[in-house]
N, CA, C and O atoms as a GROMACS GRO file, in nm:
protein
  180
    1MET      N    1  -1.180  -2.099   5.467
    1MET     CA    2  -1.084  -2.068   5.570
    1MET      C    3  -0.980  -1.974   5.510
    1MET      O    4  -0.930  -1.996   5.400
    2LYS      N    5  -0.947  -1.869   5.583
    2LYS     CA    6  -0.843  -1.777   5.537
    2LYS      C    7  -0.708  -1.828   5.584
    2LYS      O    8  -0.690  -1.864   5.700
    3VAL      N    9  -0.612  -1.830   5.491
    3VAL     CA   10  -0.477  -1.878   5.520
    3VAL      C   11  -0.379  -1.775   5.469
    3VAL      O   12  -0.396  -1.721   5.359
    4GLN      N   13  -0.278  -1.747   5.547
    4GLN     CA   14  -0.174  -1.655   5.502
    4GLN      C   15  -0.053  -1.734   5.459
    4GLN      O   16  -0.015  -1.833   5.523
    5ALA      N   17   0.008  -1.690   5.351
    5ALA     CA   18   0.130  -1.756   5.303
    5ALA      C   19   0.218  -1.650   5.240
    5ALA      O   20   0.168  -1.551   5.188
    6TRP      N   21   0.346  -1.671   5.244
    6TRP     CA   22   0.441  -1.578   5.185
    6TRP      C   23   0.466  -1.617   5.040
    6TRP      O   24   0.495  -1.733   5.010
    7LEU      N   25   0.455  -1.520   4.951
    7LEU     CA   26   0.486  -1.540   4.810
    7LEU      C   27   0.606  -1.454   4.774
    7LEU      O   28   0.609  -1.336   4.809
    8ALA      N   29   0.702  -1.510   4.707
    8ALA     CA   30   0.822  -1.435   4.670
    8ALA      C   31   0.787  -1.322   4.574
    8ALA      O   32   0.705  -1.340   4.484
    9ASP      N   33   0.849  -1.207   4.595
    9ASP     CA   34   0.830  -1.093   4.505
    9ASP      C   35   0.930  -1.103   4.392
    9ASP      O   36   1.038  -1.043   4.397
   10GLU      N   37   0.895  -1.178   4.291
   10GLU     CA   38   0.983  -1.195   4.177
   10GLU      C   39   0.935  -1.108   4.062
   10GLU      O   40   0.816  -1.109   4.029
   11PRO      N   41   1.025  -1.031   4.002
   11PRO     CA   42   0.983  -0.955   3.884
   11PRO      C   43   0.941  -1.050   3.773
   11PRO      O   44   1.001  -1.156   3.754
   12SER      N   45   0.839  -1.011   3.702
   12SER     CA   46   0.786  -1.098   3.598
   12SER      C   47   0.772  -1.022   3.468
   12SER      O   48   0.743  -0.903   3.466
   13ALA      N   49   0.793  -1.092   3.359
   13ALA     CA   50   0.773  -1.032   3.227
   13ALA      C   51   0.625  -1.007   3.204
   13ALA      O   52   0.587  -0.913   3.134
   14LYS      N   53   0.540  -1.094   3.264
   14LYS     CA   54   0.396  -1.079   3.251
   14LYS      C   55   0.335  -1.058   3.389
   14LYS      O   56   0.311  -1.156   3.460
   15PRO      N   57   0.309  -0.933   3.430
   15PRO     CA   58   0.254  -0.910   3.563
   15PRO      C   59   0.110  -0.958   3.577
   15PRO      O   60   0.064  -0.981   3.689
   16SER      N   61   0.039  -0.972   3.467
   16SER     CA   62  -0.099  -1.020   3.476
   16SER      C   63  -0.102  -1.169   3.444
   16SER      O   64  -0.007  -1.224   3.388
   17GLY      N   65  -0.210  -1.233   3.480
   17GLY     CA   66  -0.224  -1.376   3.458
   17GLY      C   67  -0.231  -1.449   3.590
   17GLY      O   68  -0.223  -1.388   3.696
   18PHE      N   69  -0.245  -1.579   3.583
   18PHE     CA   70  -0.259  -1.660   3.703
   18PHE      C   71  -0.138  -1.750   3.721
   18PHE      O   72  -0.074  -1.792   3.625
   19GLU      N   73  -0.110  -1.780   3.847
   19GLU     CA   74   0.002  -1.866   3.882
   19GLU      C   75  -0.049  -1.978   3.972
   19GLU      O   76  -0.135  -1.955   4.057
   20LEU      N   77   0.004  -2.097   3.955
   20LEU     CA   78  -0.031  -2.209   4.041
   20LEU      C   79   0.034  -2.191   4.178
   20LEU      O   80   0.148  -2.146   4.187
   21PHE      N   81  -0.039  -2.226   4.282
   21PHE     CA   82   0.012  -2.215   4.419
   21PHE      C   83  -0.029  -2.340   4.496
   21PHE      O   84  -0.148  -2.371   4.504
   22GLU      N   85   0.067  -2.411   4.551
   22GLU     CA   86   0.037  -2.529   4.632
   22GLU      C   87   0.010  -2.483   4.775
   22GLU      O   88   0.100  -2.433   4.843
   23CYS      N   89  -0.112  -2.499   4.820
   23CYS     CA   90  -0.158  -2.449   4.949
   23CYS      C   91  -0.105  -2.536   5.063
   23CYS      O   92  -0.128  -2.657   5.065
   24PRO      N   93  -0.033  -2.474   5.159
   24PRO     CA   94   0.018  -2.552   5.271
   24PRO      C   95  -0.093  -2.594   5.369
   24PRO      O   96  -0.074  -2.687   5.447
   25ALA      N   97  -0.208  -2.526   5.367
   25ALA     CA   98  -0.317  -2.557   5.459
   25ALA      C   99  -0.399  -2.678   5.414
   25ALA      O  100  -0.431  -2.765   5.494
   26CYS      N  101  -0.432  -2.683   5.284
   26CYS     CA  102  -0.519  -2.791   5.236
   26CYS      C  103  -0.447  -2.886   5.141
   26CYS      O  104  -0.505  -2.986   5.098
   27THR      N  105  -0.323  -2.858   5.108
   27THR     CA  106  -0.238  -2.937   5.018
   27THR      C  107  -0.293  -2.950   4.877
   27THR      O  108  -0.254  -3.042   4.803
   28GLN      N  109  -0.384  -2.860   4.838
   28GLN     CA  110  -0.435  -2.860   4.701
   28GLN      C  111  -0.371  -2.745   4.624
   28GLN      O  112  -0.301  -2.662   4.681
   29VAL      N  113  -0.395  -2.742   4.494
   29VAL     CA  114  -0.340  -2.638   4.408
   29VAL      C  115  -0.447  -2.533   4.381
   29VAL      O  116  -0.561  -2.567   4.349
   30HIS      N  117  -0.410  -2.406   4.394
   30HIS     CA  118  -0.500  -2.295   4.367
   30HIS      C  119  -0.437  -2.206   4.261
   30HIS      O  120  -0.316  -2.208   4.242
   31PHE      N  121  -0.520  -2.128   4.192
   31PHE     CA  122  -0.471  -2.029   4.097
   31PHE      C  123  -0.479  -1.892   4.162
   31PHE      O  124  -0.584  -1.855   4.216
   32ILE      N  125  -0.369  -1.817   4.158
   32ILE     CA  126  -0.364  -1.684   4.217
   32ILE      C  127  -0.337  -1.582   4.107
   32ILE      O  128  -0.246  -1.601   4.026
   33ASP      N  129  -0.416  -1.474   4.106
   33ASP     CA  130  -0.396  -1.365   4.011
   33ASP      C  131  -0.267  -1.292   4.049
   33ASP      O  132  -0.256  -1.240   4.159
   34ARG      N  133  -0.171  -1.289   3.959
   34ARG     CA  134  -0.040  -1.229   3.988
   34ARG      C  135  -0.049  -1.080   4.013
   34ARG      O  136   0.032  -1.026   4.089
   35SER      N  137  -0.145  -1.010   3.952
   35SER     CA  138  -0.152  -0.865   3.969
   35SER      C  139  -0.222  -0.823   4.098
   35SER      O  140  -0.192  -0.717   4.151
   36THR      N  141  -0.316  -0.906   4.150
   36THR     CA  142  -0.390  -0.869   4.270
   36THR      C  143  -0.360  -0.957   4.390
   36THR      O  144  -0.381  -0.915   4.504
   37GLY      N  145  -0.311  -1.077   4.368
   37GLY     CA  146  -0.287  -1.171   4.477
   37GLY      C  147  -0.411  -1.245   4.521
   37GLY      O  148  -0.406  -1.320   4.619
   38LYS      N  149  -0.524  -1.226   4.452
   38LYS     CA  150  -0.649  -1.293   4.488
   38LYS      C  151  -0.659  -1.429   4.419
   38LYS      O  152  -0.601  -1.452   4.313
   39LEU      N  153  -0.735  -1.518   4.482
   39LEU     CA  154  -0.762  -1.648   4.424
   39LEU      C  155  -0.856  -1.638   4.306
   39LEU      O  156  -0.942  -1.550   4.302
   40LEU      N  157  -0.841  -1.726   4.210
   40LEU     CA  158  -0.931  -1.733   4.096
   40LEU      C  159  -1.072  -1.762   4.147
   40LEU      O  160  -1.092  -1.858   4.221
   41GLY      N  161  -1.168  -1.680   4.110
   41GLY     CA  162  -1.305  -1.697   4.152
   41GLY      C  163  -1.339  -1.624   4.280
   41GLY      O  164  -1.454  -1.627   4.323
   42ASP      N  165  -1.243  -1.556   4.342
   42ASP     CA  166  -1.268  -1.480   4.464
   42ASP      C  167  -1.331  -1.347   4.427
   42ASP      O  168  -1.264  -1.260   4.372
   43ASN      N  169  -1.460  -1.332   4.456
   43ASN     CA  170  -1.532  -1.210   4.420
   43ASN      C  171  -1.543  -1.111   4.535
   43ASN      O  172  -1.610  -1.009   4.523
   44SER      N  173  -1.478  -1.140   4.648
   44SER     CA  174  -1.487  -1.049   4.762
   44SER      C  175  -1.405  -0.923   4.736
   44SER      O  176  -1.311  -0.923   4.657
   45LYS      N  177  -1.444  -0.816   4.804
   45LYS     CA  178  -1.375  -0.689   4.781
   45LYS      C  179  -1.272  -0.662   4.886
   45LYS      O  180  -1.205  -0.558   4.881
   0.00000   0.00000   0.00000
């Protein structure tokens, strides 16, 4: 299921890497790539 959520645009010392995100739709934790905004394991283009 595709879900939209707002992520704060905070400057970061490390623009690459993954960040934990608590999903409001499924209430689980996901990893999001900070540089692309994609979920860990998302191979779609």
